[in-house]
N, C-alpha and C positions, 0 to 999 in steps of 0.2 A: 092236701096241697092243691092250690089253684094251678100251679105250674104243671104242665105235662112232662113226659119223660125228656123230650128234647129241651124244653125250657129248664128243667131241673139240671140237665147236663151243662147248659149254658151258664146257669147260676153258679154251679160248682166250679166251672172254669174261671169265672170272674172272681169268685171267692178266693180261689187259689192265688190268682194274680194279686188281689188286694192284700192277702195275708203275707205273701212274699215281699211286697213293697213295704208294708208296715214293719216287718221284721228287719228288712234291709235298712230302713231309715233309723231304727233304733241302734243297730250295729254300727252304722256310719256315724251316728251321733256319739256313741260311746267310744268309738275308735279314733276320735280326733286327737291329734298330738297335744300334749300339755303346753300351756303357755301362761306367762304371768298375767296376761289380760283375762285369762279364764280361771284365775285362782279362786274366785268366789264360787265357781261351780264345783270345785273339788274340795272345798272346805266343809263347814258344818251343813248337813243336809244334802250335800252333793247335788246331783241332777234331780233328786226327788222333790226339791223345793220349787221346781218350775212346772207350771201347769201344762206347758207345751210337751214336756217329757212324759208326764203322767197321762196326758191325753193319747200320746202315741202308744204307750203301754196298753191303755184301755182298748184302742183300736186293734192292736195286735191280738189281744186276748179275744176280742169279739170275732175276728176273722179266723183265728185258729178254731174256735168253737163252731163257726159256720161251716168250715171245711169238714170238721168231724161229723157234724149233723148231715151234711150233704152226702158224704161217702157212706154213712150208716143208712141213709134213705135209699141210695142206689144199690148197695151191695149186701146189706144185712137182711135176713129173713125176719129179724126181730126189730125192724126199724120203727114200728109203731110204738112198741114199749120204750125203746131207747129215746125216740123223739119226744115222747110224752115227758121224759125226765129232763132232756137237754134244751128243748125249744123254749120253755118258759124262762130258763136262765138266760138264753140268748136274747130273747125279747126284752127282758128286764135290763140287761146290760146296754143294749142299743138304745132303748127308749128313755131310760132314766139317766144314763151316764154318757154314752158315746155321742149320740146326736146333739144334745144341748151343749155339752162341754166342748165337743169338736167345733161346732158352729161358733161358740163363744170365742175359742182360741183364734180361729181364722178372722172373724169380724173385728174383734177388739184389737188384735195385734196389728192388722193392716190399717185399722182406723187410727190408732195411736201413731203408727208409722207414717201415715199420710200427714197427720197434724204436726208431729215433731218426733222423728225417729229416735232422737237421743233419749226419749222417755221410755223406750221399750227395746231398742236394738241399736246401740251406739255405733257410729261409723267404724270405730276401731275393731269391731268384731268382723268386719269385712276382710280383714287381714288374716283372720283365724278360721272363720267358718266359710266353707265354700258356698256359693250361691245356691247350688242344687240342694244342699242340705237345709238351708233356710226355707226354701220352697217346699221341701218334702215335709218339714215339720209344721209349716204355717199355711201352705197353699193347697197341696195335693190332698190334704186331709178332707177338704171340702167336697171335691168330686167323689171321693170314696164314700162319704156319708150318703150322698144322693144316689150313687150306684146301689148301695145296700137298701135304701128306701124304696127304689124302683123294682129291684129283682126279688125282694123277700117280704112277705106279708107279716109284719110284726104285730103282735097283740099287746096292747098297752094294758097295764094294771089299772086299777081304779086311780083316778087322778090324785086323790088324797094320799094314797100310798106312794105314787110316783113323785109327787112334790116333796113328801117327807124324805124319801130316799135321796133325792137330789139336794135337798136342803141340808141333810146330814153330811153329805159329801162336801158341799160348798162351805158350810160353817167349819167343818173339820179342816179343810184346806186353809181357810183364812186364819184359823187358830194356829195351824202348823207353821205358816210363813211368819206369823207374829212371834211364835216361840223361837224360830230360827233367828229372827232379829234380836230378840231379848237375850239369847244365849251367845250370839256371835257378833251382833252389830251389823249383820248383813241383811239387806232387803233383796228379795228375789228379783225385783224389777226396779229400774232407775226411777220410774214415775213415783214410786212410794218414797223415794229419798227426798223429793222436792215438795211433797205435800205435808201440810201441818196435820196434827192429830184430828181436828175436825174434818179436814180435807180427806184424810184417809177413811174416816167413817162414812163420809158421803160417797167416796169412790167405791168402798166395799158394798154399800147399800145399792148403788147403781149397778154394780157388777152382779149382785144377787138378783136384782130385778130383771136384768138382761138374760141371765141363764134360765130363769123360770119362764120368761117369755119364749125362749127358744124351745123349751120343753113342750109348751102348748103348740108352738108352730109345728114341731115334729108330729104331735098327736093329730092335728088338723090335716096336715099333708098326707099322713098315712091313712087316715079315715076316708078322705075324699078319693085318693088314688085307688085304694083297694076296693072301696065300695063301688066305684065305676067299673072296675075290672070284674067284680063278681056279677054285676048286672049284665055285662057283655057276655 
């Protein structure tokens, strides 16, 4: 570990806060009262057809694992053996899923929101979803990503394996929301309701390109940040 004892304790404290916030956001999202305006979220596929919710679950999984690793490192005499098993899993989840998907959710959501919010978050949802919950699912996920990037040196797998893992996740998700629509007539996002079939294919292709770009962004940021720290 590059971090010293005090640095490790600080990282543990931040991981605990991030973990609690991620779990709190999920509980808050699931605890919203039922409403006719939210009927689509509780029918076929439920919350699991929304990338926002899947991303929040991934972030919660990551930070739970980070907290476990931190406490193992600080408290267990067998931390080297346990870390050797858990750290690669943590690094894979962060680098291949959490960073690119989380960045995609924040950037694309607010990008579409700025262009035409009806395409992604209709005004009628303001009457059901509290503002803090919207920001917890689409805004605060961004600083959590960069906190993790700064306090923890993640080792990336070979890029071919990373891209393969992210591609499998992305294609599986796109097939999943297409299946949900086929079975129930529900599109997970309003923007897909207004696009033609060629438009959807272009949208999916652009989305795939963006998420792959964010994977490489995470790789470059991690490499430059931690290479500088190692030299220092």
